[in-house]
C-alpha positions in Angstrom: 0.0 0.0 0.0 1.4 3.4 -1.0 0.3 6.7 0.6 0.9 10.2 -0.7 0.3 13.1 1.6 -2.0 15.8 0.4 -2.8 19.2 1.9 -6.5 18.7 1.5 -6.8 19.6 -2.1 -5.7 17.1 -3.2 -6.5 14.9 -0.3 -4.1 12.5 1.2 -4.4 9.3 -1.0 -3.9 5.6 -0.4 -3.3 3.3 -3.3 -3.4 -0.6 -3.1 -1.0 -2.3 -5.6 -0.8 -6.1 -6.2 2.5 -7.9 -6.4 2.9 -6.9 -10.1 2.4 -3.2 -9.3 -1.1 -3.0 -10.8 -3.7 -0.7 -9.1 -6.2 -2.6 -7.1 -7.9 0.2 -5.2 -7.7 3.9 -4.3 -8.8 5.8 -1.2 -9.0 9.6 -0.6 -8.9 10.9 2.9 -9.3 14.6 3.1 -9.5 15.0 6.9 -7.0 12.4 8.0 -4.2 14.9 8.6 -6.4 17.6 10.1 -4.9 19.1 13.3 -7.9 21.3 14.3 -9.6 20.7 17.6 -12.8 21.7 16.2 -15.5 19.1 16.9 -16.6 18.7 13.3 -13.0 18.5 12.1 -12.2 15.8 14.7 -15.3 13.8 13.7 -14.3 13.9 10.0 -10.9 12.8 10.9 -12.3 9.8 12.9 -14.4 8.8 9.9 -11.3 8.8 7.7 -9.4 6.7 10.1 -12.3 4.2 10.0 -12.2 4.2 6.2 -8.5 3.5 6.2 -9.0 0.8 8.7 -11.5 -0.9 6.5 -9.3 -0.4 3.4 -6.4 -2.1 5.1 -8.5 -4.9 6.5 -10.0 -5.6 3.1 -6.7 -5.7 1.2 -4.2 -7.0 3.9 -1.1 -5.1 2.7 2.4 -6.6 3.4 4.0 -3.2 3.7 3.0 0.5 3.8 5.2 3.1 2.1 4.6 6.7 2.9 6.0 9.5 0.6 8.2 11.7 2.8 7.7 15.2 1.7 7.5 17.4 4.8 7.1 17.4 8.5 3.4 16.6 8.3 4.4 13.2 7.1 5.8 12.3 10.5 2.4 12.9 12.1 0.7 11.0 9.3 3.0 8.0 9.9 2.0 8.1 13.6 -1.7 8.2 12.5 -1.3 5.1 10.2 0.4 3.2 13.0 -2.4 4.1 15.3 -4.9 2.7 12.8 -2.9 -0.5 12.5 -2.7 -1.0 16.3 -6.4 -0.3 16.5 -7.1 -2.9 13.8 -5.1 -5.5 15.5 -6.7 -4.8 18.9 -10.4 -4.6 17.6 -10.4 -7.1 14.8 -7.5 -9.6 15.3 -9.3 -12.3 13.4 -9.5 -10.0 10.2 -5.7 -9.6 10.3 -3.9 -12.2 8.3 -0.6 -13.6 8.8 0.7 -11.4 5.9 0.3 -8.4 8.1 2.4 -9.8 10.9 5.0 -7.2 11.7 3.4 -4.7 9.2 5.7 -1.7 9.0 5.3 1.8 7.7 8.4 3.0 5.8 9.3 6.3 4.2 9.8 6.5 0.5 11.5 9.3 -1.6 8.9 11.1 -3.7 11.4 12.9 -5.9 11.2 10.2 -8.7 7.4 9.6 -8.3 6.7 13.4 -8.8 8.6 13.2 -12.1 6.5 10.2 -13.1 3.3 12.1 -12.1 4.1 14.9 -14.5 5.5 12.6 -17.3 3.7 11.8 -20.6 4.1 8.0 -20.0 2.2 8.2 -16.8 -0.9 9.2 -18.7 -0.3 6.3 -21.2 0.1 3.8 -18.3 -2.6 5.1 -15.9 -5.1 6.9 -18.1 -7.9 8.8 -16.2 -6.0 8.8 -12.9 -5.4 12.1 -10.9 -1.9 13.3 -10.4 -1.6 12.2 -6.7 -2.7 8.7 -7.7 -0.1 8.5 -10.3 2.4 9.6 -7.7 1.3 7.1 -5.2 1.5 4.3 -7.7 5.0 5.3 -8.7 6.0 5.4 -5.0 4.8 1.9 -4.5 6.2 0.5 -7.8 9.6 2.2 -6.9 9.6 0.1 -3.8 8.7 -3.1 -5.6 10.8 -2.8 -8.6 13.2 0.3 -8.7 14.9 -0.8 -11.9 11.6 -0.8 -13.9 10.5 2.5 -12.3 13.7 4.2 -13.1 13.7 2.8 -16.6 10.2 4.1 -17.1 11.6 7.6 -17.0 14.3 6.9 -19.5 11.9 7.0 -22.5 11.8 9.4 -25.4 11.0 12.3 -23.0 14.1 11.6 -21.0 12.4 12.8 -17.8 15.1 11.0 -15.8 17.4 14.0 -16.5 15.4 16.1 -14.1 16.2 13.7 -11.2 19.0 15.2 -9.2 21.7 12.6 -8.7 24.7 14.9 -7.6 25.5 18.3 -6.6 28.2 18.4 -9.4 25.9 17.3 -12.2 25.5 20.9 -13.5 29.0 20.5 -14.9 27.6 17.9 -17.3 25.6 18.5 -20.3 22.2 16.6 -20.6 23.8 14.2 -23.2 26.8 13.5 -20.9 24.4 12.9 -17.9 22.1 10.6 -19.9 25.1 8.7 -21.3 26.2 7.9 -17.6 22.6 7.0 -16.6 22.4 4.7 -19.7 25.6 2.9 -18.9 24.5 2.2 -15.3 21.0 1.0 -16.6 22.7 -1.4 -19.1 24.9 -2.9 -16.4 22.1 -3.3 -13.9 19.5 -4.6 -16.3 21.8 -7.3 -17.7 22.9 -8.3 -14.3 19.3 -8.7 -13.0 17.7 -9.9 -16.3 14.2 -9.4 -17.5 11.2 -11.7 -17.0 9.6 -11.7 -20.4 6.3 -13.5 -19.6 5.7 -11.2 -16.6 6.3 -8.1 -18.6 4.0 -9.3 -21.3 1.2 -9.3 -18.7 2.2 -6.0 -17.1 3.6 -3.5 -19.7 5.2 -1.2 -17.3 7.8 -3.9 -16.5 8.9 -3.8 -20.2 10.7 -0.5 -19.5 14.2 -2.0 -18.9 14.0 -4.0 -22.2 15.7 -1.1 -24.1 18.8 -1.6 -22.0 19.2 -5.4 -22.8 22.5 -5.9 -24.6 22.0 -6.1 -28.4 18.7 -4.2 -28.3 18.0 -0.6 -27.9 14.9 1.6 -27.8 13.7 0.7 -31.4 14.3 -3.0 -31.3 13.0 -3.2 -27.8 9.7 -1.4 -28.7 9.2 -3.7 -31.7 9.9 -6.9 -29.6 7.6 -5.5 -26.9 4.6 -5.1 -29.3 5.2 -8.6 -30.7 5.3 -10.2 -27.2 2.3 -8.3 -25.9 0.3 -9.6 -29.0 1.5 -13.2 -28.3 0.8 -12.9 -24.6 3.4 -15.5 -23.6 6.6 -17.2 -24.8 7.7 -20.8 -23.9 11.2 -21.1 -25.3 14.1 -18.7 -26.1 14.2 -20.0 -29.7 10.8 -18.2 -30.3 12.6 -14.8 -30.2 14.0 -15.8 -33.6 11.3 -18.0 -35.0 8.2 -16.1 -33.8 9.2 -12.5 -32.9 11.6 -11.6 -35.7 14.7 -11.1 -33.7 17.8 -11.3 -35.9 20.3 -14.0 -35.3 23.2 -11.7 -34.2 20.8 -9.7 -31.9 19.5 -12.9 -30.5 23.0 -14.1 -29.7 23.8 -10.8 -27.9 20.5 -10.5 -26.0 19.2 -14.0 -25.2 21.3 -14.7 -22.2 19.6 -11.8 -20.3 16.0 -12.6 -21.2 14.2 -15.0 -18.8 11.6 -17.4 -20.0 9.8 -18.8 -17.1 6.3 -19.7 -15.8 4.9 -16.3 -15.0 2.2 -14.1 -16.3 0.0 -16.0 -18.8 2.5 -18.8 -19.1 1.9 -19.7 -15.4 -1.4 -21.3 -16.2 -0.2 -23.1 -19.3 0.8 -26.8 -19.4 3.3 -26.2 -22.2 6.8 -27.4 -21.5 9.4 -24.8 -20.6 13.0 -25.6 -20.5 14.5 -24.8 -17.1 17.7 -23.6 -18.7 15.8 -20.8 -20.3 15.4 -19.3 -16.8 19.2 -19.1 -16.3 21.9 -16.9 -17.5 23.4 -19.8 -19.3 23.5 -19.0 -23.0 21.9 -21.4 -25.4 25.2 -22.1 -27.0 26.3 -23.5 -23.7 23.2 -25.7 -23.0 25.2 -28.8 -24.0 27.8 -28.2 -21.3 25.2 -27.4 -18.7 23.5 -30.6 -19.5 26.7 -32.6 -19.2 27.5 -31.0 -15.8 23.9 -31.7 -14.6 24.1 -35.3 -15.8 27.5 -35.9 -14.1 26.1 -34.7 -10.8 22.8 -36.6 -11.3 24.7 -39.8 -11.9 26.7 -39.4 -8.8 23.5 -39.1 -6.9 21.4 -41.6 -8.9 24.0 -44.1 -10.3 21.5 -46.6 -11.7 18.9 -44.8 -13.9 17.3 -47.0 -16.6 15.9 -44.0 -18.6 17.3 -43.1 -21.9 19.7 -40.3 -22.4 17.2 -37.6 -23.4 15.0 -38.3 -20.4 18.0 -38.4 -18.1 19.1 -35.0 -19.4 15.7 -33.5 -18.6 15.5 -35.3 -15.2 19.1 -34.4 -14.4 18.6 -30.7 -14.8 15.3 -30.7 -12.8 17.0 -33.0 -10.2 19.9 -30.6 -9.8 17.7 -27.5 -9.7 15.5 -29.0 -7.0 18.6 -30.0 -5.0 21.1 -27.2 -5.2 23.3 -28.8 -2.4 24.3 -31.4 -4.9 26.2 -28.8 -7.0 28.3 -27.7 -4.2 30.5 -30.7 -4.4 31.1 -30.0 -8.1 34.5 -28.6 -8.8 34.6 -26.7 -12.2 38.3 -26.5 -12.6 38.9 -30.2 -11.9 35.9 -31.1 -14.3 37.3 -28.9 -17.0 40.7 -30.4 -16.6 39.3 -34.0 -16.7 37.2 -33.2 -19.8 40.2 -31.5 -21.4 38.2 -28.2 -21.7 40.4 -25.9 -19.6 39.3 -23.0 -21.9 35.7 -23.4 -20.6 36.6 -23.2 -16.9 34.9 -19.8 -16.4 31.9 -21.1 -18.2 31.7 -24.1 -15.9 32.0 -21.8 -12.9 28.9 -19.8 -14.2 26.9 -23.0 -15.1 27.5 -24.2 -11.4 26.2 -20.8 -10.1 23.1 -20.8 -12.4 22.2 -24.5 -11.6 22.3 -23.7 -7.9 20.1 -20.7 -8.4 19.2 -19.2 -11.8 19.2 -15.4 -12.1 20.3 -14.9 -8.5 19.8 -11.2 -7.6 23.2 -9.9 -6.5 21.8 -6.5 -5.6 21.8 -5.2 -2.0 18.8 -6.2 0.0 16.3 -3.5 0.8 16.9 -1.7 4.1 14.5 0.7 5.7 15.8 4.3 5.5 18.2 5.4 8.2 17.4 8.3 10.4 19.7 10.6 8.3 18.0 9.4 5.1 14.5 10.0 6.6 15.6 13.5 7.8 16.9 14.5 4.3 13.8 13.1 2.5 11.4 14.9 4.8 13.3 18.2 4.8 14.0 18.0 1.0 17.6 19.0 1.7 20.8 17.1 1.1 24.1 16.8 3.0 25.4 19.6 0.8 22.5 22.0 1.1 21.9 21.6 4.9 25.1 21.1 6.9 27.0 22.7 9.7 28.5 26.0 8.5 25.9 26.6 5.8 24.5 30.1 5.6 20.8 30.4 5.0 17.8 32.6 5.7 15.1 31.9 8.4 11.9 33.5 9.1 11.0 34.3 12.7 7.7 32.6 13.8 7.8 33.1 17.6 9.9 35.1 19.9 10.5 34.2 23.5 12.7 35.8 26.1 15.7 33.6 25.7 15.2 32.2 22.2 13.6 32.7 18.9 11.8 30.0 16.9 12.2 30.3 13.2 11.2 28.4 10.1 13.5 27.5 7.3 12.5 27.4 3.6 12.3 23.6 3.9 9.9 23.9 6.7 12.3 22.7 9.3 12.3 24.5 12.7 15.3 26.7 13.5 16.3 27.8 17.0 18.2 30.8 17.9 19.2 31.4 21.5 20.0 34.7 22.9 23.6 33.9 23.2 23.7 33.0 19.5 21.8 36.0 18.3 24.4 38.8 18.7 27.9 39.4 19.9 26.6 41.9 22.5 23.9 39.4 23.7 24.7 40.4 27.4 23.2 43.8 26.7 20.0 42.2 25.4 17.6 41.7 28.3 15.1 39.8 26.2 15.0 38.8 22.5 11.6 40.3 22.2 13.3 43.6 22.4 15.3 42.9 19.1 13.2 40.4 17.2 9.6 40.4 16.0 7.5 37.7 14.2 8.0 37.8 10.5 11.7 39.1 10.6 13.9 37.4 8.1 17.4 36.6 9.5 20.6 35.5 7.7 22.1 32.8 9.9 24.6 30.1 9.9 23.9 26.5 10.9 25.5 25.6 14.2 24.2 22.1 14.7 21.4 19.8 13.4 19.2 17.7 15.6 17.8 15.2 13.1 15.7 13.1 15.3 13.6 16.2 16.2 13.9 17.9 12.8 15.4 21.0 14.4 18.3 23.1 13.3 20.2 25.3 15.8 21.3 28.6 14.3 23.8 31.4 15.0 23.7 34.8 13.6 26.5 36.6 15.6 28.5 38.6 13.4 31.7 37.1 14.6 30.5 33.6 13.8 29.2 34.7 10.4 32.7 35.8 9.5 34.4 32.7 10.8 34.7 29.3 9.2 34.4 27.3 12.4 31.3 25.4 11.3 32.6 25.0 7.8 31.4 21.8 6.2 34.3 19.8 4.7 32.4 16.8 3.5 33.2 17.2 -0.1 36.7 18.3 0.2 39.3 16.1 -1.6 41.5 14.0 0.7 44.6 15.7 -0.7 43.2 19.3 -0.4 44.6 20.9 2.7 43.4 24.4 2.8 44.8 24.9 6.3 48.2 23.8 5.2 48.2 26.1 2.1 46.9 29.0 4.0 49.5 28.3 6.8 52.3 28.3 4.2 51.1 31.6 2.8 50.9 33.1 6.3 54.4 31.9 7.1 55.6 33.4 3.8 53.8 36.6 4.6 55.3 36.8 8.0 58.8 36.2 6.6 58.4 39.0 4.2 57.2 41.3 6.9 60.2 40.4 9.0 62.5 41.2 6.2 60.6 44.5 5.6 60.8 45.3 9.2 64.5 44.8 9.2 64.9 47.1 6.2 63.0 49.9 8.0 64.6 49.1 11.3 66.7 52.1 12.6 69.2 51.2 15.4 69.4 53.7 18.2 72.5 55.2 20.0 71.3 54.2 23.5 73.5 52.6 26.1 71.5 50.9 28.9 71.5 47.4 30.3 67.9 46.9 29.5 68.1 48.3 25.9 68.8 46.3 22.8 68.6 47.2 19.1 66.3 44.4 18.1 62.9 44.1 16.4 59.6 43.1 18.2 60.0 39.5 17.0 63.5 39.3 18.1 62.6 40.7 21.5 59.9 38.0 22.0 62.4 35.4 20.9 65.0 36.8 23.3 62.5 36.6 26.2 61.0 33.2 25.3 63.3 31.3 27.5 63.3 33.9 30.3 61.1 33.9 33.4 57.9 35.9 33.5 58.5 39.5 34.4 61.7 39.8 32.3 61.7 42.8 29.9 63.7 44.5 27.3 63.5 48.1 25.9 63.9 48.4 22.1 63.4 50.9 19.2 59.8 51.4 18.2 58.4 50.9 14.8 56.6 54.1 15.2 59.8 56.2 14.6 62.8 57.7 16.3 60.7 59.6 18.9 59.4 56.3 20.5 60.8 53.4 22.4 58.9 50.2 23.2 59.0 48.2 26.4 58.4 44.4 25.8 57.6 42.6 28.9 57.1 38.8 29.2 53.8 38.4 31.1 53.7 34.6 30.9 54.9 31.8 28.7 53.8 32.7 25.2 52.3 36.0 26.4 54.1 39.3 25.7 53.0 42.9 26.1 54.4 46.0 24.4 54.3 49.5 26.0 55.1 52.7 24.1 57.5 55.2 25.6 57.3 58.7 24.1 60.6 60.6 24.0 60.7 64.4 24.4 63.1 67.2 24.0 64.5 66.2 20.6 65.7 68.3 17.8 63.9 66.8 14.8 66.2 68.5 12.3 69.3 66.9 14.0 69.6 63.2 13.0 72.0 62.5 15.8 69.6 64.0 18.3 66.8 61.7 17.0 68.9 58.6 17.4 69.9 59.4 21.0 67.5 58.9 23.9 65.2 61.8 24.6 65.5 64.3 27.5 62.3 63.2 28.9 60.4 59.9 28.7 56.7 59.7 28.9 54.4 56.7 29.5 50.8 58.0 29.3 50.7 61.1 31.5 53.7 60.2 33.6 57.1 61.7 32.8 60.4 60.1 33.6 63.9 61.5 33.3 65.7 58.4 32.1 65.4 54.7 31.6 66.6 54.1 35.2 63.6 55.9 36.5 61.3 54.0 34.2 62.6 50.8 35.6 62.5 51.9 39.2 59.1 53.6 39.3 57.3 51.7 36.5 58.7 48.4 35.5 59.9 47.1 38.9 56.6 47.7 40.8 54.7 46.3 37.8 56.8 43.1 37.8 56.5 42.8 41.5 52.8 42.8 41.3 53.0 40.4 38.4 55.1 37.9 40.3 52.8 38.2 43.3 49.8 37.3 41.2 51.7 34.3 39.5 52.6 33.0 43.0 49.2 33.6 44.6 47.7 30.6 46.0 44.5 30.9 43.9 46.3 31.4 40.6 45.9 28.6 38.0 47.9 28.0 35.0 46.3 27.4 31.6 44.1 28.9 29.0 40.6 30.3 30.0 39.0 27.1 28.8 41.5 24.9 30.9 41.0 27.1 33.9 37.2 26.9 33.7 37.5 23.1 33.5 39.7 22.9 36.6 37.3 25.1 38.5 34.4 22.9 37.5 36.2 19.9 38.9 36.9 21.8 42.1 33.1 22.8 42.2 32.1 19.1 41.8 34.3 18.3 44.8 32.9 21.1 46.9 29.4 21.7 45.6 28.3 24.0 48.4 31.3 26.4 48.0 31.7 29.5 45.8 35.0 28.5 44.1 37.2 31.0 42.3 40.7 31.5 41.0 42.9 33.9 38.9 44.4 33.1 35.5 46.2 34.7 32.7 44.3 36.5 30.0 45.7 35.4 26.7 43.3 37.8 24.8 44.4 40.9 26.8 48.1 40.4 27.7 48.8 42.3 31.0 45.5 41.5 32.6 44.3 38.6 34.6 41.0 36.9 34.6 39.1 36.3 37.9 37.0 33.2 37.4 34.3 32.0 39.8 31.5 29.5 39.9 28.5 30.2 42.1 26.3 27.2 41.0 27.4 25.6 37.7 28.6 28.1 35.0 31.9 30.0 35.3 31.8 33.7 35.4 34.7 35.9 34.4 35.9 39.3 35.4 39.1 41.1 34.5 41.8 42.5 36.9 44.2 45.0 35.5 47.9 45.0 36.4 49.4 48.4 37.4 52.6 49.6 39.1 50.5 50.7 42.0 48.6 47.4 42.4 45.6 45.7 40.8 42.5 47.4 39.4 39.2 45.7 39.7 35.8 47.2 39.1 37.4 50.7 38.7 39.0 50.4 42.1 42.7 50.2 42.9 43.9 47.6 45.3 47.5 47.5 46.7 47.4 43.7 47.2 45.4 40.8 46.1 44.0 39.9 49.4 42.2 43.3 49.6 40.9 42.8 46.1 39.5 39.4 47.0 37.9 40.8 50.2 36.2 43.5 48.2 35.1 41.0 45.5 33.6 38.7 48.0 31.6 41.4 49.6 30.4 43.0 46.3 30.0 39.8 44.3 26.3 40.7 43.6 27.0 44.3 42.5 25.9 44.9 38.8 28.8 45.3 36.5 29.1 47.6 33.5 32.8 47.5 32.8 34.1 46.2 29.6 37.0 43.9 29.2 40.3 45.6 29.0 41.3 46.9 25.7 44.6 45.4 24.3 45.5 49.0 23.5 44.9 50.5 26.8 46.0 53.9 28.1 48.1 55.5 30.7 49.5 53.6 33.6 49.2 54.5 37.3 52.8 55.1 38.5 53.6 55.5 42.2 54.5 59.0 43.3 58.1 59.7 43.5 59.1 61.0 47.0 59.8 64.8 47.2 63.3 64.0 48.3 64.2 62.5 45.0 62.0 64.6 42.8 59.9 63.4 39.9 56.2 63.3 39.5 54.3 64.9 42.3 51.1 63.1 41.8 49.9 59.8 40.4 48.1 59.6 37.3 45.1 57.4 37.7 44.6 55.4 34.4 44.9 51.9 33.0 48.2 50.4 32.5 47.6 46.9 31.2 43.9 46.7 31.2 41.0 49.2 30.8 41.7 52.9 30.6 40.2 55.9 32.4 41.6 58.6 30.3 42.2 59.4 26.7 46.0 60.0 26.9 48.3 58.6 24.2 50.0 55.4 24.5 49.0 51.9 25.6 49.9 48.3 26.0 49.9 46.2 23.0 49.5 42.4 23.8 50.6 39.4 22.0 49.9 35.8 23.0 51.1 32.6 21.4 48.7 30.3 23.2 47.0 28.3 20.5 44.6 26.6 22.7 43.2 29.7 24.3 39.5 30.4 24.1 38.0 33.0 21.8 37.9 36.6 22.9 35.2 36.9 25.5 32.1 38.8 24.7 33.0 41.6 27.1 35.4 42.7 24.4 32.6 44.6 22.8 31.9 46.7 25.9 30.2 44.3 28.2 31.3 42.7 31.4 31.6 38.9 31.5 29.9 39.1 34.8 26.5 37.6 34.2 23.7 35.5 35.7 24.6 37.1 39.0 21.4 35.9 40.5 19.0 37.8 42.6 20.1 41.0 44.3 18.3 39.7 47.3 20.4 36.5 47.4 23.7 35.7 49.0 26.5 34.3 46.9 26.2 31.1 48.9 22.6 30.6 47.7 20.9 31.6 51.1 18.5 34.4 51.1 19.7 37.8 52.4 17.9 39.4 55.4 16.2 42.6 54.6 16.2 41.9 50.9 20.0 41.9 50.6 20.4 45.6 51.5 22.9 45.8 54.3 22.2 48.2 57.1 25.8 48.6 58.1 29.1 48.2 56.6 30.2 44.8 57.7 32.9 43.2 55.7 34.1 39.7 55.0 37.4 40.6 56.5 38.8 40.1 59.9 38.7 43.0 62.2 41.2 45.8 62.7 41.7 47.1 66.2 42.7 50.5 67.4 40.6 52.5 65.0 40.0 55.9 66.4 38.7 57.5 63.2 35.0 58.4 63.1 34.5 58.0 59.4 32.9 55.0 57.8 35.6 52.7 56.6 34.9 50.7 53.5 35.8 47.1 54.1 38.3 45.3 52.0 41.5 45.8 53.9 41.6 42.6 55.7 42.3 39.1 54.6 39.4 37.5 52.9 38.1 34.3 54.4 35.5 33.6 51.6 37.1 31.1 49.4 40.7 31.9 49.7 41.4 31.1 53.2 42.7 33.6 55.7 46.0 34.5 57.3 47.2 35.2 60.8 44.8 33.0 62.5 41.6 34.5 61.0 38.9 32.2 60.2 36.9 31.6 57.0 33.4 30.5 56.3 34.1 26.9 57.0 31.2 26.6 59.6 28.7 28.6 57.7 25.6 26.3 57.8 24.2 25.4 54.4 26.7 27.4 52.4 30.2 26.2 53.1 32.7 28.2 51.1 36.1 26.8 50.4 38.8 27.4 52.9 42.5 27.6 52.0 44.5 24.4 52.5 46.1 23.8 55.9 44.0 26.2 57.9 42.0 25.4 60.9 38.7 27.1 61.9 38.8 28.9 65.3 37.5 26.5 67.9 34.1 27.2 69.2 33.1 29.8 66.5 34.2 31.7 63.4 37.2 33.1 64.9 36.2 36.7 65.8 39.0 38.8 67.2 37.9 40.8 70.1 39.4 44.2 70.6 40.5 46.0 73.7 39.2 44.3 76.8 39.0 41.1 74.8 36.0 39.2 73.5 35.7 35.4 73.2 35.5 33.6 69.8 31.9 34.5 69.5 31.5 36.9 72.5 31.7 40.6 72.8 34.8 42.7 73.2 35.0 45.0 76.2 37.2 47.2 78.1 38.8 50.1 76.4 38.1 49.1 72.8 35.3 47.5 70.9 35.2 43.9 69.9 35.6 42.9 66.3 33.0 41.0 64.4 33.6 37.3 63.6 33.4 37.0 59.8 35.7 39.8 59.0 34.0 42.9 60.3 35.9 46.2 61.1 37.2 46.1 64.6 35.7 47.9 67.4 36.8 51.4 68.2 39.2 52.4 70.9 38.0 54.9 73.5 34.6 55.8 72.2 35.1 55.3 68.5 32.4 53.9 66.3 32.3 50.3 65.5 30.7 48.5 62.6 29.8 44.9 62.9 30.5 42.1 60.4 28.5 39.0 59.7 29.2 37.4 63.0 28.7 38.6 66.6 29.7 42.2 67.3 30.4 43.7 70.7 30.1 47.4 71.7 33.1 49.6 72.1 33.7 52.0 75.0 31.4 54.5 73.7 29.6 52.8 70.9 27.8 49.5 70.5 28.8 47.2 67.8 26.3 46.0 65.2 25.1 42.4 65.3 24.8 40.3 62.2 22.1 38.0 60.8 21.2 37.5 64.5 20.3 40.4 66.9 22.6 43.2 67.6 24.1 44.3 70.9 23.3 47.5 72.6 25.7 50.1 74.2 25.7 51.3 77.6 26.4 54.8 76.6 24.6 57.4 74.8 27.5 58.1 72.5 27.2 58.5 68.8 26.4 55.0 68.0 26.6 54.2 64.3 27.5 50.6 64.6 25.1 49.1 62.2 25.1 45.4 61.3 26.1 44.0 58.0 22.8 42.4 57.0 21.0 42.2 60.5 19.0 44.7 62.4 20.6 47.8 63.6 21.7 48.0 67.4 19.7 50.1 69.7 21.2 53.1 71.6 21.0 52.9 75.3 22.3 54.5 78.4 21.0 51.7 80.6 23.0 48.8 81.9 24.6 46.5 79.3 22.1 44.1 77.8 22.8 40.9 76.0 20.6 40.5 73.0 19.4 37.0 72.2 20.6 35.5 68.9 20.6 31.9 67.9 23.1 31.0 70.5 23.2 34.1 72.7 26.2 36.2 73.5 27.6 37.5 76.8 28.0 41.2 77.6 31.4 42.8 77.3 33.2 44.9 79.9 31.6 48.1 78.8 29.6 47.2 75.7 26.7 45.1 75.0 27.4 41.5 73.7 25.8 40.7 70.4 24.0 37.5 69.8 25.4 35.1 67.2 23.8 32.3 65.5 
């Protein structure tokens, strides 16, 4: 049974064919594929299902072939299976054994559509509609693909419209038909043609023209003669009864089968069994000798005469093919002294075992890939990863857009794949609307769901990352040829640079007259932090500082020379009277090294030796951090790494839940710049980061050509710059002064430049502002009522201004120093501690100030007690105190703020501004000291109120 999908006009059509490909019945179902939930539509669909059920019950098909033309066919296939299951359940007695294991297979409709519109279809199926012709061709193509293809090789040559290869356009129509004809001749003569069956079903005569010795004209004449006769009973009749010439007969007869089929099946007339083999009539005598030899071995005493024995021998051997397996053609030919007939004896043996055995590959149901390409109408060339195509937006959601391709496939575009500045896009609905047409590139194909994932970022559209290399010749190496051309180009550039290179008359231990490439080669085996000053390619008024940041990562800084006489060539070649890096001026190279390079290198080495620094590319560091997160799932893990995209900067990578987040840290002579703040050491930077992890970020990634560096002030005793210029040395810039670092990285495995390069921070998915980095909810909606820090406290603070935290050692995920504790006991949100550290026994290691507080108790006496989780220490002698996240104690004149629990109160009416970090603010009081109750209660200090802890 063949089924061709129809949209309604025409309707989906079922055609029942017999074993010879003749039409038995036709059924039209206009509502079978309806998807409407309307009651009337559903009733019509149910009626069509019942009609199909009866149609299949009446005819008992062995297989159902469904033309695969679009995605609707996948639902139609499910509907047909549903009908089959219903038929088996409701009427098991009506289901014959022929329908056991009945399957629905997809068929390619490209050739049936050609047949539908061909002239020969009207001759073979007069009066039938186009969709019926298509369905008939679909079924016949499954039954006998050779005959169906040959049908389109008639005078109209419709077969030329059948697309066989993406390269066929390079052939002329005659060249293409010549190749088709060659294949058809080979296959037709290999398979043979059943003459009697074709005489009863004329469409099976189509391969006759490809039989050796015939051709279109002789085949047409022979076909007319055979149809008039109705049947043929011996091969000799081709000459005697059907006018075939002797030479043509000799060429063609070995491929024409004469057997009991068609009208001859009901005849009692004798048919020679050898006429249904590939054995040529000229070799019938040899075949009879072989059959007799085998027969005599099996039946040694046969009293029949020789002629009867020959007939019986052939029939005996054909019915018992195992007898022929013991026959050795080579030995027999040698014994009979007919060595020149050895190949003939081999063929005779094969044909007597099974005449006209079909050596073609057995039919297999289409694979998932084949089904996908049939349904989509695409090919591996037109729809592959890396292909650029157009998609129409059908529906837009916040995080993705659903599109439709020209083939009807569904295309998916995520927010991340829509634009390079996707982080600036809150929702895709702000950018896309239904009906928009997008030019996209195929990122991946999900064939089992008929979905295509698209990307339309400008960077990806320009790249060839998803390039399809399926049809590339195995000896074509574009990468190799392009690499050779790039190497040749680089070599020429080096030669050109050497020609334009002007050596300078400068004497200094750090100066060398070398090019940029030579400088990097010179530093390649040196330690990170080593540098060399060299002439600049910008001219004699510039020098360049080349610094090795890391293995394979180098940065270049312009030094502008001043005070030169441009008319004096000697003056130009000497070093300038002043040297300028950004806005900072230096007197000589020694001062550049002392005030700029040495502090910069010191901070660089500090970072490289920091306990949280990890080696490797951005991708490798991300993977290491993911492994660490798996080991400690409740911790917020983080680390620092080298930025290969922006040499001279570092990447701070951290994982809150599952995805790595990245922020950039600039390297400066005065310290590290993070979120537009300068930090003298890494611990202060980490402490600030831990406390402000949820702050929204609007910084872009550092520019490779950054601007002026921050240089430490020179002391008045030695002269020099009187003030520091605040700018960006290795990373982002804060002014527009001239000069900047130019980075160069040789890490081939580094990740692509992060999205923040376009002006956005890599900080994303920060979670709710009301949430704590650990995942716990923040009290008061996450808005701290004091200025508690993650750091350990500092004692003896007599200042009355509000200090920002960040000057103690972080205990958040890096561990703490000097006996200060981390978050190791934080219930439900354990954050990583540094190796080898112990938590303070009995609490979180708060350091009490002045009169001395316990691990979780309040400080008393002359100075306030510090908070436990890194709060600023209590004030000495009436100063203000701000609590941290642990328990706070009041100072001599001010009460400390509590934290997450209940704050303590002061015994003095002094200016109490000691608010808690995230807990309630403490109360002023001139009464006796009170101990506020927290989760575990705190004791009163000597002169301040004890704050409750957890």
